[in-house]
C-alpha positions as a Markdown table, in Angstrom:
| # | Residue | x | y | z |
|---|---|---|---|---|
| 1 | Met | 6.8 | 31.9 | 2.2 |
| 2 | Ala | 6.1 | 28.9 | 4.5 |
| 3 | Lys | 4.3 | 26.1 | 2.8 |
| 4 | Lys | 1.0 | 24.7 | 4.0 |
| 5 | Leu | 1.3 | 21.0 | 5.1 |
| 6 | Met | -1.4 | 18.5 | 5.5 |
| 7 | Val | -0.5 | 15.3 | 7.4 |
| 8 | Val | -2.9 | 12.5 | 6.4 |
| 9 | Ile | -3.3 | 9.6 | 8.8 |
| 10 | Pro | -5.7 | 6.7 | 8.1 |
| 11 | Cys | -7.2 | 5.3 | 11.3 |
| 12 | Tyr | -8.9 | 1.9 | 11.9 |
| 13 | Asn | -9.8 | 1.0 | 15.6 |
| 14 | Glu | -7.0 | 3.3 | 16.9 |
| 15 | Glu | -8.6 | 4.5 | 20.2 |
| 16 | Glu | -5.7 | 3.1 | 22.2 |
| 17 | Val | -3.0 | 5.0 | 20.4 |
| 18 | Leu | -4.8 | 8.1 | 19.1 |
| 19 | Pro | -4.5 | 10.2 | 22.3 |
| 20 | Glu | -0.7 | 9.8 | 22.3 |
| 21 | Thr | -0.4 | 10.2 | 18.5 |
| 22 | Ser | -2.4 | 13.5 | 18.6 |
| 23 | Lys | -0.2 | 14.8 | 21.5 |
| 24 | Arg | 3.0 | 14.1 | 19.6 |
| 25 | Leu | 1.6 | 15.6 | 16.4 |
| 26 | Ile | 0.7 | 18.8 | 18.1 |
| 27 | Asp | 4.3 | 19.1 | 19.5 |
| 28 | Lys | 5.8 | 18.3 | 16.1 |
| 29 | Met | 3.6 | 20.6 | 14.0 |
| 30 | Arg | 4.2 | 23.5 | 16.5 |
| 31 | Ser | 8.0 | 22.8 | 16.2 |
| 32 | Leu | 7.8 | 23.0 | 12.4 |
| 33 | Met | 5.8 | 26.2 | 12.5 |
| 34 | Asp | 8.2 | 27.8 | 14.9 |
| 35 | Lys | 11.1 | 26.9 | 12.5 |
| 36 | Gly | 9.2 | 28.5 | 9.7 |
| 37 | Met | 9.1 | 25.3 | 7.7 |
| 38 | Ile | 5.3 | 25.2 | 7.5 |
| 39 | Ser | 2.6 | 27.8 | 7.7 |
| 40 | Ala | 0.3 | 28.3 | 10.7 |
| 41 | Asp | -2.7 | 27.1 | 8.7 |
| 42 | Ser | -1.2 | 23.6 | 8.3 |
| 43 | Arg | -3.4 | 20.8 | 9.4 |
| 44 | Val | -3.6 | 17.1 | 10.4 |
| 45 | Leu | -6.3 | 15.1 | 8.6 |
| 46 | Leu | -7.4 | 12.0 | 10.5 |
| 47 | Val | -9.3 | 9.5 | 8.3 |
| 48 | Asp | -11.7 | 7.1 | 10.1 |
| 49 | Asp | -11.9 | 3.9 | 8.0 |
| 50 | Gly | -15.1 | 2.6 | 9.4 |
| 51 | Ser | -13.8 | 1.9 | 12.9 |
| 52 | Lys | -15.8 | -0.1 | 15.3 |
| 53 | Asp | -14.4 | 1.5 | 18.5 |
| 54 | Arg | -14.3 | 5.1 | 19.7 |
| 55 | Thr | -11.9 | 6.3 | 17.0 |
| 56 | Trp | -14.4 | 8.7 | 15.4 |
| 57 | Glu | -15.5 | 10.0 | 18.8 |
| 58 | Leu | -11.9 | 10.8 | 19.6 |
| 59 | Ile | -11.3 | 12.5 | 16.2 |
| 60 | Thr | -14.4 | 14.6 | 16.7 |
| 61 | Gln | -13.2 | 15.6 | 20.2 |
| 62 | Leu | -9.7 | 16.5 | 18.8 |
| 63 | His | -11.3 | 18.7 | 16.1 |
| 64 | Lys | -13.4 | 20.6 | 18.7 |
| 65 | Glu | -10.5 | 21.1 | 21.1 |
| 66 | His | -7.7 | 22.0 | 18.7 |
| 67 | Glu | -7.8 | 23.8 | 15.4 |
| 68 | Leu | -4.9 | 21.7 | 14.1 |
| 69 | Phe | -7.1 | 18.6 | 13.5 |
| 70 | Glu | -9.6 | 17.8 | 10.8 |
| 71 | Gly | -11.6 | 14.6 | 10.5 |
| 72 | Leu | -12.8 | 12.5 | 7.6 |
| 73 | Lys | -15.2 | 9.7 | 8.2 |
| 74 | Leu | -15.8 | 7.0 | 5.5 |
| 75 | Ser | -19.2 | 5.5 | 5.2 |
| 76 | Arg | -17.7 | 2.0 | 5.9 |
| 77 | Asn | -14.4 | 0.2 | 6.1 |
| 78 | Arg | -12.7 | 0.3 | 2.8 |
| 79 | Gly | -9.2 | -0.8 | 3.7 |
| 80 | His | -6.0 | 1.1 | 4.5 |
| 81 | Gln | -5.1 | 2.0 | 0.9 |
| 82 | Asn | -8.5 | 3.4 | 0.1 |
| 83 | Ala | -8.7 | 5.3 | 3.4 |
| 84 | Leu | -5.3 | 6.8 | 2.7 |
| 85 | Leu | -6.3 | 7.8 | -0.9 |
| 86 | Ala | -9.5 | 9.4 | 0.5 |
| 87 | Gly | -7.3 | 11.6 | 2.8 |
| 88 | Leu | -4.9 | 12.5 | 0.1 |
| 89 | Met | -7.6 | 13.4 | -2.4 |
| 90 | Thr | -9.2 | 15.5 | 0.3 |
| 91 | Ala | -5.9 | 17.3 | 1.0 |
| 92 | Arg | -5.3 | 17.8 | -2.8 |
| 93 | Gly | -5.8 | 21.4 | -3.6 |
| 94 | Arg | -5.9 | 22.4 | 0.0 |
| 95 | Cys | -2.2 | 22.3 | 0.7 |
| 96 | Asp | 1.2 | 22.7 | -0.8 |
| 97 | Val | 2.5 | 19.4 | 0.4 |
| 98 | Ser | 1.1 | 16.3 | 2.2 |
| 99 | Ile | 2.8 | 13.8 | 4.4 |
| 100 | Ser | 1.1 | 10.4 | 4.9 |
| 101 | Met | 1.8 | 8.2 | 7.9 |
| 102 | Asp | 0.2 | 5.6 | 10.1 |
| 103 | Ala | -1.4 | 6.3 | 13.4 |
| 104 | Asp | 0.6 | 3.6 | 15.4 |
| 105 | Leu | 3.7 | 5.9 | 16.1 |
| 106 | Gln | 6.1 | 3.5 | 14.4 |
| 107 | Asp | 7.1 | 6.2 | 11.9 |
| 108 | Asp | 9.6 | 8.7 | 13.2 |
| 109 | Met | 7.9 | 12.1 | 13.1 |
| 110 | Asp | 11.3 | 13.8 | 13.3 |
| 111 | Ala | 11.9 | 12.6 | 9.7 |
| 112 | Met | 9.3 | 15.1 | 8.6 |
| 113 | Asp | 11.9 | 17.9 | 8.9 |
| 114 | Arg | 14.1 | 16.1 | 6.3 |
| 115 | Phe | 11.1 | 15.5 | 4.1 |
| 116 | Leu | 10.4 | 19.2 | 3.9 |
| 117 | Glu | 14.1 | 20.0 | 3.3 |
| 118 | Lys | 14.1 | 17.6 | 0.4 |
| 119 | His | 11.0 | 19.3 | -1.0 |
| 120 | Asp | 12.8 | 22.6 | -0.7 |
| 121 | Glu | 15.5 | 21.1 | -2.8 |
| 122 | Gly | 13.0 | 20.4 | -5.6 |
| 123 | Cys | 11.7 | 16.9 | -4.8 |
| 124 | Glu | 8.0 | 16.4 | -5.5 |
| 125 | Ile | 7.9 | 13.0 | -3.8 |
| 126 | Val | 10.0 | 11.9 | -0.8 |
| 127 | Tyr | 9.9 | 8.3 | 0.4 |
| 128 | Gly | 10.4 | 7.4 | 4.1 |
| 129 | Val | 12.6 | 4.3 | 4.1 |
| 130 | Arg | 13.4 | 2.1 | 7.1 |
| 131 | Asn | 17.0 | 1.7 | 8.2 |
| 132 | Lys | 16.4 | -1.8 | 9.5 |
| 133 | Arg | 13.6 | -4.2 | 10.4 |
| 134 | Asp | 14.8 | -5.2 | 13.8 |
| 135 | Ser | 11.3 | -4.6 | 15.3 |
| 136 | Asp | 9.8 | -7.2 | 13.0 |
| 137 | Thr | 9.7 | -10.9 | 13.5 |
| 138 | Trp | 12.0 | -13.1 | 11.5 |
| 139 | Phe | 9.1 | -14.3 | 9.3 |
| 140 | Lys | 7.8 | -10.9 | 8.6 |
| 141 | Arg | 11.2 | -9.5 | 7.9 |
| 142 | Glu | 12.2 | -12.2 | 5.4 |
| 143 | Thr | 8.8 | -12.3 | 3.6 |
| 144 | Ala | 8.9 | -8.5 | 3.3 |
| 145 | Leu | 12.4 | -8.6 | 1.7 |
| 146 | Phe | 11.3 | -11.5 | -0.6 |
| 147 | Phe | 8.2 | -9.4 | -1.7 |
| 148 | Tyr | 10.3 | -6.3 | -2.6 |
| 149 | Arg | 12.9 | -8.5 | -4.5 |
| 150 | Phe | 10.1 | -10.3 | -6.3 |
| 151 | Met | 8.4 | -7.0 | -7.3 |
| 152 | Lys | 11.7 | -5.7 | -8.6 |
| 153 | Met | 12.2 | -9.0 | -10.6 |
| 154 | Leu | 8.8 | -8.4 | -12.1 |
| 155 | Gly | 9.9 | -5.0 | -13.3 |
| 156 | Val | 7.9 | -2.9 | -10.7 |
| 157 | Asp | 9.5 | 0.4 | -9.7 |
| 158 | Ile | 9.3 | 0.1 | -5.9 |
| 159 | Thr | 11.4 | 1.4 | -3.1 |
| 160 | Phe | 12.8 | -1.2 | -0.7 |
| 161 | Asn | 11.5 | -1.0 | 2.9 |
| 162 | His | 9.1 | 1.9 | 2.1 |
| 163 | Ala | 5.6 | 1.6 | 3.4 |
| 164 | Asp | 3.3 | 4.6 | 3.1 |
| 165 | Tyr | 5.3 | 7.2 | 5.0 |
| 166 | Arg | 5.9 | 9.7 | 2.2 |
| 167 | Leu | 5.7 | 13.4 | 1.2 |
| 168 | Met | 3.8 | 14.3 | -2.0 |
| 169 | Ser | 3.5 | 17.8 | -3.3 |
| 170 | Asn | 0.1 | 19.0 | -4.6 |
| 171 | Arg | 1.4 | 18.6 | -8.1 |
| 172 | Ala | 2.2 | 14.9 | -7.3 |
| 173 | Leu | -1.3 | 14.5 | -5.8 |
| 174 | Asp | -2.8 | 15.9 | -9.0 |
| 175 | Ala | -0.9 | 13.2 | -10.9 |
| 176 | Leu | -2.0 | 10.5 | -8.5 |
| 177 | Ala | -5.6 | 11.5 | -9.1 |
| 178 | Glu | -5.2 | 10.5 | -12.7 |
| 179 | Phe | -4.9 | 6.9 | -11.7 |
| 180 | Lys | -8.4 | 5.5 | -11.6 |
| 181 | Glu | -7.9 | 1.8 | -10.7 |
| 182 | Val | -9.9 | 0.2 | -7.9 |
| 183 | Asn | -7.2 | -2.2 | -6.9 |
| 184 | Leu | -4.9 | 0.2 | -5.1 |
| 185 | Phe | -1.2 | -0.2 | -4.3 |
| 186 | Leu | -0.1 | 3.3 | -3.5 |
| 187 | Arg | 3.6 | 2.6 | -2.9 |
| 188 | Gly | 3.7 | 1.3 | -6.5 |
| 189 | Leu | 1.5 | 4.1 | -8.0 |
| 190 | Ala | 3.6 | 7.0 | -6.5 |
| 191 | Pro | 6.7 | 6.2 | -8.6 |
| 192 | Leu | 4.5 | 6.0 | -11.8 |
| 193 | Ala | 3.7 | 9.7 | -11.3 |
| 194 | Gly | 7.3 | 10.5 | -12.2 |
| 195 | Phe | 8.7 | 13.8 | -11.0 |
| 196 | Gln | 11.9 | 14.3 | -9.0 |
| 197 | Ser | 12.1 | 12.1 | -5.9 |
| 198 | Asp | 14.4 | 11.1 | -3.1 |
| 199 | Val | 14.4 | 9.0 | 0.1 |
| 200 | Val | 14.8 | 9.8 | 3.8 |
| 201 | Thr | 15.9 | 7.0 | 6.1 |
| 202 | Tyr | 14.7 | 6.6 | 9.6 |
| 203 | Asp | 14.5 | 4.1 | 12.5 |
| 204 | Arg | 11.1 | 2.5 | 12.8 |
| 205 | Ser | 9.8 | 1.9 | 16.4 |
| 206 | Glu | 7.6 | -0.8 | 17.7 |
| 207 | Arg | 3.8 | -0.1 | 17.8 |
| 208 | Phe | 2.9 | 2.1 | 20.7 |
| 209 | Ala | -0.3 | 0.4 | 21.6 |
| 210 | Gly | -3.1 | -1.8 | 20.1 |
| 211 | Glu | -2.8 | -4.6 | 17.5 |
| 212 | Ser | -1.3 | -4.6 | 14.0 |
| 213 | Lys | -4.0 | -4.1 | 11.4 |
| 214 | Tyr | -2.0 | -6.3 | 8.9 |
| 215 | Pro | -2.1 | -9.9 | 10.1 |
| 216 | Leu | -0.7 | -12.7 | 7.8 |
| 217 | Lys | -4.0 | -13.0 | 5.8 |
| 218 | Lys | -4.1 | -9.3 | 5.0 |
| 219 | Met | -0.4 | -9.2 | 4.3 |
| 220 | Leu | -0.7 | -12.0 | 1.7 |
| 221 | Ala | -3.8 | -10.3 | 0.1 |
| 222 | Phe | -1.9 | -7.0 | 0.0 |
| 223 | Ala | 1.1 | -8.7 | -1.6 |
| 224 | Ile | -1.1 | -10.4 | -4.3 |
| 225 | Asp | -2.8 | -7.1 | -5.0 |
| 226 | Gly | 0.6 | -5.4 | -5.5 |
| 227 | Ile | 2.0 | -8.1 | -7.8 |
| 228 | Thr | -1.1 | -8.5 | -10.0 |
| 229 | Ser | -1.8 | -4.8 | -10.2 |
| 230 | Phe | 1.6 | -3.9 | -11.7 |
| 231 | Ser | 2.8 | -6.8 | -13.7 |
| 232 | Val | 1.6 | -9.4 | -16.2 |
| 233 | Lys | 4.8 | -11.5 | -15.8 |
| 234 | Pro | 3.0 | -14.1 | -13.7 |
| 235 | Leu | 0.8 | -14.8 | -16.8 |
| 236 | Arg | 3.8 | -15.0 | -19.0 |
| 237 | Leu | 5.4 | -17.4 | -16.4 |
| 238 | Ile | 2.4 | -19.7 | -16.8 |
| 239 | Thr | 2.9 | -19.6 | -20.5 |
| 240 | Gly | 6.5 | -20.6 | -20.0 |
| 241 | Val | 5.7 | -23.4 | -17.7 |
| 242 | Gly | 3.0 | -24.7 | -20.2 |
| 243 | Ile | 5.6 | -24.7 | -23.0 |
| 244 | Leu | 8.1 | -26.5 | -20.8 |
| 245 | Ile | 5.5 | -29.2 | -19.8 |
| 246 | Phe | 4.6 | -29.6 | -23.5 |
| 247 | Ile | 8.2 | -30.2 | -24.4 |
| 248 | Val | 8.7 | -32.7 | -21.6 |
| 249 | Ser | 5.5 | -34.5 | -22.6 |
| 250 | Leu | 6.8 | -34.9 | -26.2 |
| 251 | Phe | 9.9 | -36.6 | -24.8 |
| 252 | Met | 7.7 | -38.8 | -22.6 |
| 253 | Leu | 5.6 | -39.7 | -25.6 |
| 254 | Leu | 8.7 | -40.6 | -27.5 |
| 255 | Tyr | 9.9 | -42.7 | -24.6 |
| 256 | Ala | 6.5 | -44.5 | -24.4 |
| 257 | Leu | 6.5 | -45.3 | -28.1 |
| 258 | Ile | 10.1 | -46.7 | -27.9 |
| 259 | Ala | 9.1 | -48.8 | -24.8 |
| 260 | Trp | 6.0 | -50.1 | -26.7 |
| 261 | Leu | 8.0 | -51.0 | -29.8 |
| 262 | Ser | 10.6 | -52.9 | -27.7 |
| 263 | Gly | 7.9 | -54.8 | -25.7 |
| 264 | Lys | 8.6 | -53.1 | -22.4 |
| 265 | Thr | 5.1 | -51.9 | -21.6 |
| 266 | Val | 4.8 | -52.8 | -17.9 |
| 267 | Ala | 3.6 | -49.4 | -16.5 |
| 268 | Gly | 4.5 | -48.3 | -13.0 |
| 269 | Trp | 1.8 | -46.7 | -10.9 |
| 270 | Thr | 4.3 | -44.3 | -9.1 |
| 271 | Ser | 5.3 | -42.4 | -12.2 |
| 272 | Met | 1.6 | -42.2 | -13.4 |
| 273 | Leu | 0.4 | -41.0 | -10.1 |
| 274 | Gly | 3.2 | -38.5 | -9.7 |
| 275 | Ser | 2.5 | -37.1 | -13.2 |
| 276 | Ile | -1.2 | -36.7 | -12.5 |
| 277 | Trp | -0.6 | -34.8 | -9.3 |
| 278 | Leu | 2.1 | -32.6 | -10.7 |
| 279 | Ile | 0.3 | -31.6 | -13.8 |
| 280 | Gly | -3.0 | -31.2 | -11.9 |
| 281 | Gly | -1.4 | -29.0 | -9.3 |
| 282 | Ile | 0.2 | -26.8 | -12.0 |
| 283 | Gln | -3.1 | -26.5 | -13.8 |
| 284 | Leu | -5.0 | -25.4 | -10.6 |
| 285 | Leu | -2.2 | -22.9 | -9.7 |
| 286 | Ser | -2.4 | -21.5 | -13.2 |
| 287 | Leu | -6.1 | -21.1 | -13.1 |
| 288 | Gly | -5.8 | -19.4 | -9.7 |
| 289 | Val | -3.3 | -16.8 | -11.1 |
| 290 | Ile | -5.5 | -16.2 | -14.2 |
| 291 | Gly | -8.5 | -15.9 | -11.9 |
| 292 | Glu | -6.8 | -13.1 | -9.9 |
| 293 | Tyr | -6.4 | -11.1 | -13.1 |
| 294 | Val | -9.9 | -11.8 | -14.3 |
| 295 | Gly | -11.3 | -10.8 | -10.9 |
| 296 | Lys | -9.4 | -7.5 | -11.0 |
| 297 | Leu | -10.7 | -6.8 | -14.5 |
| 298 | Tyr | -14.2 | -7.5 | -13.1 |
| 299 | Asn | -13.8 | -5.0 | -10.3 |
| 300 | Glu | -12.3 | -2.3 | -12.6 |
| 301 | Thr | -15.1 | -2.5 | -15.2 |
| 302 | Lys | -17.8 | -1.9 | -12.6 |
| 303 | His | -16.3 | 1.6 | -11.8 |
| 304 | Arg | -17.6 | 1.5 | -8.3 |
| 305 | Pro | -16.4 | 4.3 | -6.0 |
| 306 | Arg | -13.2 | 3.5 | -4.1 |
| 307 | Phe | -14.6 | 5.2 | -1.0 |
| 308 | Ile | -17.6 | 7.2 | 0.1 |
| 309 | Val | -17.2 | 10.1 | 2.5 |
| 310 | Asp | -19.8 | 10.2 | 5.3 |
| 311 | Arg | -18.6 | 13.3 | 7.2 |
| 312 | Tyr | -15.8 | 15.8 | 6.9 |
| 313 | Leu | -14.9 | 18.1 | 9.9 |
| 314 | Asn | -12.9 | 21.2 | 9.0 |
| 315 | Arg | -12.8 | 24.8 | 10.0 |
| 316 | Gln | -14.6 | 26.1 | 6.9 |
| 317 | Gly | -17.5 | 23.7 | 7.2 |
| 318 | Asp | -17.5 | 22.9 | 3.5 |
| 319 | Asp | -17.9 | 19.5 | 1.9 |
| 320 | Pro | -14.7 | 18.0 | 0.5 |
| 321 | Val | -14.2 | 18.0 | -3.3 |
| 322 | Val | -12.9 | 14.4 | -3.4 |
| 323 | Asp | -11.8 | 12.4 | -6.5 |
| 324 | Arg | -13.0 | 8.9 | -5.8 |
């Protein structure tokens, strides 16, 4: 029996690319249906993450004109990860498998065939992995590779060059719903669900139209969220640096005592100034790292909803049962 697929696509100010994206999705979904890989009641769920342009208007129009499309509108902008989670939790229980992808047409839709084949082989989660990063700038490519290596070094189970193009079965979505943290990093949470998984490699294209929704500032914030949400090793590193500085200070104290006893007490301002700046900088950096963790604890303890649904357009006309 063909499985029901729901493709979940978060959208933020995507009016330039959405007409072409919807056209290609219609062709792809029809192709999968013709092959018998998915059922005729499979759907595409477009999640409007508080867009300021005509994105929701286009989603509404697509929903009226084609039964393939459903629309989910969040009450305000909550960020890519929360919008994606909102779509996945709406799809949960309404499909056999879900595939999440971005709206910018950089992800190869033809890889969906291999995703579904991997699921037929028993995989509950399938990760879309880029073959290469030639479409990225040198800076973005090198910083991305550093981020993945650093996450691995911290002990985080993460797949290299995987963004949010992945297949998750309904069973995997049920497991994902068990994670209640507010600070979301889905590409790190998916492996924690366990289950059998595999990867599918594909060539990533350049963005079809519009601007990237991840400028440098957001990329850095996303990286910090990923690091501090999955590892306490930065805190342990601070402890290690503190111990090292303490040991060095004991040697410096011993040196100062010997110099005083020998009558060589002419102090140089360079060494004093350098020591003050070095130790002061380390202290401020340490406080910043600790502050990141304290801030996350603050957000988690408030238990605020990760997203709030404003409207949901589907063929049944019912409200979504969404785990927030």
